[in-house]
C-alpha positions in Angstrom: 29.1 5.3 25.7 30.3 4.2 22.2 30.3 6.7 19.4 27.2 6.3 17.1 29.3 5.5 14.0 30.9 2.6 15.9 27.6 1.1 17.0 26.4 -2.1 15.3 23.3 -2.1 13.2 20.2 -4.1 14.2 21.0 -6.6 11.5 24.5 -7.1 12.8 23.1 -7.7 16.3 20.8 -10.3 15.0 23.6 -12.0 13.1 25.8 -11.7 16.2 23.2 -13.5 18.3 22.9 -16.4 15.8 26.6 -16.7 15.4 27.1 -16.7 19.2 24.9 -19.7 19.6 26.7 -21.5 16.7 30.1 -20.7 18.1 29.2 -21.9 21.5 28.1 -25.2 20.0 31.3 -25.5 18.1 33.3 -24.7 21.2 31.8 -27.4 23.3 32.1 -30.0 20.6 35.7 -29.1 19.9 36.4 -29.1 23.6 35.3 -32.7 23.8 37.5 -33.6 20.9 40.4 -31.8 22.5 40.0 -33.7 25.8 40.2 -37.1 24.0 42.8 -36.3 21.4 44.3 -32.8 21.8 47.1 -33.2 19.3 45.0 -34.8 16.5 44.6 -32.5 13.5 41.1 -31.4 12.4 40.0 -32.5 8.9 39.3 -30.0 6.1 35.6 -30.4 6.5 35.6 -29.3 10.1 38.1 -26.4 9.4 35.8 -25.1 6.6 32.7 -25.3 8.8 34.3 -23.6 11.7 35.8 -20.9 9.5 32.5 -20.2 7.9 31.3 -19.1 11.4 34.6 -17.4 12.4 34.8 -15.3 9.2 31.3 -13.8 9.8 32.1 -13.1 13.4 35.4 -11.4 12.4 33.5 -9.2 10.0 31.1 -8.0 12.7 34.0 -7.4 15.1 36.3 -5.7 12.5 36.1 -2.3 14.2 36.8 -3.7 17.7 40.3 -3.4 19.3 40.3 -7.2 19.6 40.1 -7.7 15.9 43.8 -8.0 15.2 44.0 -11.0 17.5 41.3 -13.0 15.7 42.6 -15.5 13.3 40.7 -18.0 11.4 41.9 -21.6 11.2 44.5 -22.5 8.6 43.0 -24.9 6.1 46.5 -25.8 4.7 48.2 -26.8 7.9 45.1 -28.3 9.6 45.3 -27.2 13.3 45.0 -29.6 16.1 42.0 -29.8 18.3 43.8 -27.9 21.1 44.8 -25.2 18.6 41.2 -24.8 17.5 40.0 -24.5 21.1 42.5 -21.7 21.6 41.4 -19.8 18.5 37.7 -20.3 19.3 38.3 -19.2 22.9 39.7 -15.9 21.6 36.7 -15.4 19.5 34.4 -16.1 22.4 36.2 -13.6 24.6 36.0 -10.9 21.9 32.3 -11.6 21.4 31.7 -11.3 25.2 33.5 -8.0 25.2 31.4 -6.8 22.2 28.2 -7.8 23.9 29.2 -6.1 27.2 30.0 -2.9 25.3 26.8 -2.7 23.2 24.1 -4.7 25.1 21.8 -2.6 27.2 19.2 -3.6 29.7 16.3 -6.1 29.1 17.8 -7.7 26.0 18.0 -4.4 24.1 21.2 -3.3 22.3 22.7 0.1 21.6 22.6 0.2 17.8 22.8 2.8 15.0 19.1 2.7 14.8 18.6 2.9 18.6 21.8 4.5 20.1 20.4 4.7 23.7 19.3 1.0 23.8 16.0 2.0 25.4 
């Protein structure tokens, strides 16, 4: 079991759930772009919107061992669609690990407020 000081708060879990849905939506949209034009660079608008989600996820996952591997998209060099999919995939994997680590049964989570998840 995770140490209590490392447990997420209830607020972090709710934010995590919202960001998970948003990131999955971004992932599937970007995957379609990547299939059609994998080497085409994203525009600044897309990079900013994706980063807005990635930055909040990175903050939630900052204490996790996967955190050093999570990079946001570079607004100056404008990554390609396939680069974006790679980065987003790493975030999705890290989020899945976080959920497996802290989610309990029946939709409950182990949190600072409820360490047992019951």
